[in-house]
N, C-alpha and C positions, 0 to 999 in steps of 0.2 A: 504494500500500500504506500503510494508516494507520500501522502501526508504524514504517515507514521514515520517514514524515513527522514523527512524534513524535520519533524519534531525531535527525533533521535539526535540529529546533527546540531540542532539549535540548543538542546540541553547540553551537549558536549561543549559547544561554544561558550555557553554561560558558565559552565564549570571551569573552563580554561580562563575566563576572565577573573573568576574568583581566585584561582591559583596564582595568577599574575599579581593580584593585589596582595596576597599573602607573601609571595616571593619578594615583592617590593619592600615589605617590612623586614624580611630576613636579610636582605642585602643592604638595606639603608642604615648602616651603622657608622659611627665615628670612633676611631681609635687614635688617641694621642697619649701614648703611654711610655714613650721612650724606646730606645733601641732594642730592648728585650722584653718590654711590656711590664716592667715592675714599678713604673712611676718614680724611679729613683731620683730623677732630675727635674720632675715636673709635677705640679699639684694636680691630682685627679679632677679638681673642680674645673680646670681648663677644658678638659675633655667634655665634661657635662655641659659647660657653658656653650661650647661650640655646637654640641649636639642639639641643644635647645634652639640656638640661633638658626640652624639649618633644618629644623623640624625633623630631625633624625633621632636615633637613640644611641646612647653610649654602648660600646661593645661590652659584653659580659666579661670577657677576658681577651687578651691579645698578646702576641709577641711583637715583633716588628711590624707584622701584618695581622689581620684577622684570619682565622681559619677559613678556607675557601668553601665550606659547606653552604654558606649563604649565597655565594656566587653560583655554586652548582645548582642550588634550588631555583635561582633566577633563570639560568640557561635551560634547565629542565622544563620550566614553565613555558619558556619561549618555544622549545622543541615540541611540546604538546600542542601549543597553539598552531605552530606550523603544520603539524601532522593533521590536526582537525581541518585546517584549510585544505590540505591535500585530500582528505576524505570527502570533503564537499566537491572538490574538483574532480575526483575520481568518479563520483556519482554522475557528474555531468558528462565526463568522457565516455562512460559506459552508455549513458542515455543517448548520446549523439552518434553512436555507431550506426552504420547504414541499416543493419538488420533490426535495430531497435527504434531509433528516431523518436524517442519520447521527449527528450530534452535537447536543447542546443543553445550554444552561446549566441548572443546577438551578432548579426552579420550585416555590416554596414554596406551602403551603396559604394561600389567600386572596390570593395575588399576582395582579395584573392585568397583562396584556400590552398592553392598549389600553382606554381608557375607552369607546370607541365600538364596538369589535369584540371581544367576549368570547372568541372562539376563538384569539386571537393569543397567542403566547409569544415576545416579542421578546428578543433577546440584549442586554439593556440594559447588562450589565457589559462585554461585549465592545465595544459601541459607545462606551461611556465611555472605555475604554482607547484605542480608535482616535482619539478626539477629543483626549485629553490628550497623546498621543504627539506630536501636531503642535505643542503648546505647548513641549515640550522641544526639539524640532528647531529651532524658531524662535529659540532662544538661540544657535545656532551662528553666525549672521551677525554679531550685535553683538560676540560674544567674539572672533571672528577680526579684526574691524575695530579691536579694541583692541590688537592686536599692534603696528602701526605708530603709535607716539606721537611727537609733536614733540620732537625733541632729547632732553633728559634726562627729560622727562615733561610732557605736558599732562594735563588732567583729563577729557578726553572719554570715557575708558573708565569713569571712576568712577561716573557717574550711571547708566549702563546696567547695570553689574555689581551695583549695589545692588538692582536689580530681578531680573535673570535668574539670578544665581547662587543665591540662596535659592529662587526659584521653580522653577528647573530641578531643583535637588537634592530639594526637598520633593515636587515632582510625580513625579519618578522613584521615590522611595520609595513614594508612594501607588500608582503603577502596578504596582510589584512586589507590593504587598499585594493589589491587585485581581487580578492575574494568578495569584498563588498560590491565591487563593480560587476563581478560575475553574477552574484545573486540578484542584484537590483535589475539587471537586464536579461535575466534568464528567460528563455522561451520554453514554455511547457505545453505539450500537445496532449490534452486529456483524451481526445478522440483516438489518438494513436495508442495511448495506454489501454483503453478499452478494447481496441482492435487486437492488441497483443494478447490480452486476456482471452478473448474469444478465439484466437488462433490456435489455442491448445485443444479445441474441440471439447472442452469440459474437463480436461484432465486435472485442472487445478482443484477440482472438487473431490478427488478420489479419497483423500483422508477423511473428509466429513462423511462421505457415503459409507466408508468402511465402519466408522464408529456408529452410524445410524443402523446398519445391518446388525452389528453386535448388540446394540441396545434393544433391537427388535426381537432378539432371541436366537439369532444364528450364531453358531460357533465362530470363534475368531479365525481359526485356520480356514474354515470353509468360506467365510466372508472375504478374507484376504485373497484366497485363490480366485474367487469370483470377480472381485474388483480388479485384481492384477491382470487376469486373463482378458477382461474387457478393455483395460487400459492399453495392454500390449497390442491388441487388435486395432485400437484407435491410432496408436503410433504407426502401425504398419500400413493401414488402409486409408487413414484420414476420415473414417466414419466417426461421427460424433459419439462421444463417450456414452451418453444416455442411450443411444441406439444399440451399441454393442453390449452395454450392461443389460438392457432389456432382453435382448436376444439370448444372451448366455443364461440369464436368470430363468427365462422360460424353458430353455433346454434342460436346466437342472431342476425344474419344477418349483422354483422359488417365486413367491408372489412379492412384487415390489409395491411399496406405498408411493404412488406417483405424486400425490399431493405433497408428501414430505420431501420427495426428491425435487419437486418444483421449488420448494422453500430453500433447500440446501444449495441448489445450483443457481444462486443469485449472488453476484459479487457484493451487493450491499449488505448481505448478511454478515460478512466478515469484518465490517467496520462498525458494527452496531454498538460495541462496547468501548469505543475509543473516545467518546466525549470527555471523560475525565482527563485523559491525556492532553487533549487540545485545550481544556480549561487550564491545566498547569502550564501549557505552552503560552497561552495568552497572558498569564500572570508574570511571565519573565520580564525583567526590566534591566 
């Protein structure tokens, strides 16, 4: 269900936002405690005063630097955000495939999908998001390796942080901008979604039909064999599942409740309990 998938990704985005806020607190510390962190040559009040002035907090403890677990939390939050952006982009990439065509990126006048194949409409924004998310995730390893430093501090962390901290932060900001534009201009083809459901010939209902037969008193093994046999025939011949099921049931002397099957074989039936989910989604801010 497309709406359910959208909600899943929206909740992931909201959780990512909360993680970033938490990570900002973890990384937003001040350490002015001397060369080895003992305040031997400086009053601790200096550290507290500077922290208040910058609206940060004084480090609980430090050496020449603070332990890099806070920075690791920050980069991990960025990596999750980048990966959620990629998950959204991947949904679009799959939806824009020729055989699916349920979703597509906005395609402007004069835009080219391929220099050699004029018919193509490539999801270039989504592909860019997928590629750049890897760049942000790549920062996780060096930042984690910066947590264990030699004694009061070596500088092995410094050279890598000068590269990945600005790169990961700026790239994540860019990914959020790309993803926002992707979502705002997304083209959704509801008719195609319904056509894809119908193209299965009713095979999407096999699980519900199986349970209905069991609840009606048929043994599970017999029910499974009946439904599976009808489904395989539908795959092979293209005959609608209801027809193959009806024929096989008649051959086995099984009476089907057609009214119940009519109710089961409706797509609307499978979203009937999603209202609370969408209410939670609407409450996001």
